[in-house]
C-alpha positions in Angstrom: 116.6 51.0 -43.0 118.2 52.5 -39.9 116.8 55.6 -38.3 118.3 55.8 -34.9 117.1 58.2 -32.2 119.9 59.8 -30.2 121.6 63.1 -29.3 122.6 65.6 -32.0 126.2 65.4 -31.0 126.2 61.6 -31.1 124.8 61.7 -34.6 127.4 64.1 -35.8 130.4 62.4 -34.2 129.4 58.8 -35.4 129.0 60.1 -39.0 132.3 62.0 -39.0 131.0 65.5 -39.2 132.8 66.5 -36.0 133.8 65.2 -32.6 131.3 65.5 -29.7 133.3 68.2 -28.2 133.2 70.2 -31.5 129.5 69.8 -31.9 128.5 73.2 -30.3 130.9 75.0 -32.6 129.6 73.0 -35.6 126.0 74.1 -34.9 127.1 77.8 -34.9 128.9 77.5 -38.2 126.5 75.2 -40.0 122.7 75.3 -40.1 121.5 72.1 -38.5 117.8 71.6 -38.5 115.4 69.0 -37.0 112.1 68.7 -38.9 113.2 71.9 -40.7 113.6 73.9 -37.5 117.1 75.1 -36.8 118.6 74.0 -33.4 121.6 75.0 -31.4 121.4 72.6 -28.5 123.6 69.5 -29.1 121.9 67.5 -26.3 118.6 67.4 -28.2 117.6 63.9 -29.2 116.3 63.4 -32.7 115.8 60.7 -35.4 118.5 60.5 -38.0 116.1 61.0 -40.9 114.7 64.2 -39.4 118.1 66.0 -39.3 119.6 68.2 -42.1 122.8 70.1 -42.3 122.7 73.2 -44.6 119.3 71.8 -45.9 120.9 68.5 -46.9 120.1 65.1 -45.3 122.7 63.5 -43.1 125.0 60.9 -44.6 123.5 57.4 -44.3 124.0 55.7 -41.0 125.6 52.7 -42.8 127.6 53.2 -46.0 128.4 50.5 -48.5 129.9 51.6 -51.8 131.5 50.0 -54.9 134.6 51.8 -56.0 136.6 51.5 -59.2 140.1 51.4 -57.8 142.9 53.0 -59.9 146.3 51.5 -60.1 148.8 52.8 -57.5 146.3 53.0 -54.6 146.8 50.9 -51.5 143.9 49.2 -49.7 145.1 50.2 -46.2 144.4 52.8 -43.5 148.0 53.2 -42.4 150.6 52.4 -45.2 152.7 55.1 -46.8 151.7 56.1 -50.3 148.4 56.8 -52.0 145.6 55.2 -49.9 142.3 54.1 -51.3 140.5 56.1 -48.5 141.7 59.3 -50.1 139.1 58.6 -52.9 136.1 59.0 -50.6 134.8 62.1 -48.7 137.2 63.0 -45.9 134.5 62.9 -43.2 133.7 59.3 -44.0 137.2 58.5 -42.8 136.2 59.8 -39.3 133.1 57.7 -39.0 132.6 55.3 -36.1 132.6 52.4 -36.9 135.3 52.9 -39.5 134.9 52.3 -43.2 137.1 49.5 -44.5 137.5 47.5 -47.7 136.1 44.0 -48.1 139.2 42.2 -48.8 142.0 43.9 -50.7 143.3 44.5 -54.2 147.1 44.7 -54.9 148.5 48.2 -55.5 148.8 47.6 -59.2 145.4 45.9 -59.6 142.4 48.0 -60.7 138.7 47.6 -60.5 135.8 46.6 -58.3 136.3 46.8 -54.5 133.6 47.3 -51.9 134.0 49.6 -48.9 131.6 49.5 -45.9 131.3 50.3 -42.2 128.9 47.4 -41.8 131.1 44.9 -39.9 128.7 42.0 -40.3 128.6 42.4 -44.1 132.4 42.8 -44.2 132.9 39.6 -42.3 130.3 37.7 -44.3 131.7 38.7 -47.7 135.4 38.4 -46.8 135.0 35.0 -45.2 136.8 32.1 -47.1 133.4 30.3 -47.1 131.5 33.3 -48.6 131.5 31.8 -52.2 131.4 35.3 -53.7 131.9 35.6 -57.4 134.8 37.7 -58.5 135.5 38.4 -62.2 138.9 39.6 -63.5 140.3 40.5 -66.8 144.0 39.8 -67.2 146.7 40.6 -69.7 149.4 37.9 -69.8 153.1 37.9 -70.6 153.0 35.1 -73.1 150.2 33.4 -75.2 148.1 30.7 -73.6 149.1 27.1 -73.9 145.5 26.0 -74.6 144.9 23.8 -71.6 144.4 26.5 -69.0 140.6 26.4 -69.2 140.4 22.7 -68.3 143.0 23.0 -65.6 141.3 25.9 -63.9 137.9 24.2 -64.1 139.1 20.9 -62.8 139.1 21.8 -59.1 142.5 20.1 -58.9 144.9 23.0 -59.3 147.2 23.2 -56.3 148.9 26.5 -55.6 152.4 26.5 -54.1 152.1 26.7 -50.3 148.5 25.6 -50.1 147.1 22.5 -48.6 144.0 22.2 -50.6 143.4 22.5 -54.4 141.5 25.5 -55.7 137.8 25.4 -56.3 136.8 25.3 -60.0 137.2 28.5 -61.8 135.8 29.6 -65.2 138.2 30.9 -67.9 137.1 32.8 -71.0 139.7 33.4 -73.6 139.4 36.9 -75.1 142.7 36.8 -77.1 146.1 35.1 -77.1 147.2 37.0 -74.0 143.9 38.5 -72.8 141.5 36.5 -70.6 138.5 36.8 -68.3 138.5 34.6 -65.2 135.8 34.0 -62.6 136.7 32.7 -59.2 134.8 32.3 -56.0 137.7 32.4 -53.6 140.0 35.1 -52.4 143.4 33.6 -51.7 146.5 35.8 -51.5 147.5 36.9 -55.1 145.2 34.1 -56.3 144.9 35.1 -60.0 148.6 35.8 -60.4 149.5 32.5 -58.7 147.1 30.6 -60.9 148.7 31.7 -64.1 152.2 31.3 -62.6 151.2 27.7 -61.9 150.6 27.1 -65.6 153.8 28.8 -66.7 152.6 32.3 -67.4 152.7 35.8 -65.7 150.1 38.4 -65.3 151.1 41.8 -66.6 148.0 43.7 -65.7 144.9 42.8 -63.7 141.4 44.4 -63.5 138.6 43.2 -61.4 135.4 43.7 -63.4 132.9 42.7 -60.7 132.6 41.6 -57.1 129.5 39.7 -56.0 127.6 40.7 -59.1 128.4 44.4 -58.7 130.2 45.7 -61.8 132.4 48.8 -62.2 131.9 49.0 -66.0 129.8 52.1 -65.5 132.4 53.8 -63.3 135.5 55.8 -64.2 138.7 55.0 -62.3 138.4 56.5 -58.8 134.6 56.8 -59.0 132.2 55.0 -56.6 128.5 54.4 -56.2 126.3 53.3 -53.3 125.1 49.7 -53.4 
């Protein structure tokens, strides 16, 4: 676990509480203590774990959360509309390094998405070679043909525009138009394109889990540390 040793103003700015130039004002407004002793000097060096603000521990130095994304939210820092980052505390959006999603979900897709400011973890899990399990539940426009399970599991399904077939995927039939699909890739609109390739259309899509972390215990818009 991280426990860095640096100046008070450096701690506050990296965690998004305030900028370094605002740190002196922050210490006048809020009660910041080191080992339970209030300080006013922003140049004092201290360990992260020894600092409290208003008697509460500082936010973690590295944040990784699982969020249950509602429909209508965009996985972007800059696009117009409702952004997924509005669902987390505002100061987290001022952290350095910045919190970002690991991959993306379409605006109308709900469910499990991981956000982190750990760049190494983000690169590892978003890499095409990561082999991370992703489980989706989908509602389809028309009933299944009956051969989709074998086609998806074959490792021979080729999506339009791709040069290589998809890796084998596991399909569980929950109803005529309701399925659960486990994939270990993250190609653009992959689930929707898979069903389009077998003559169907996805009406709604929910990612139940990502890398073994499930959102079944989270309401839409809620998150938990992982």
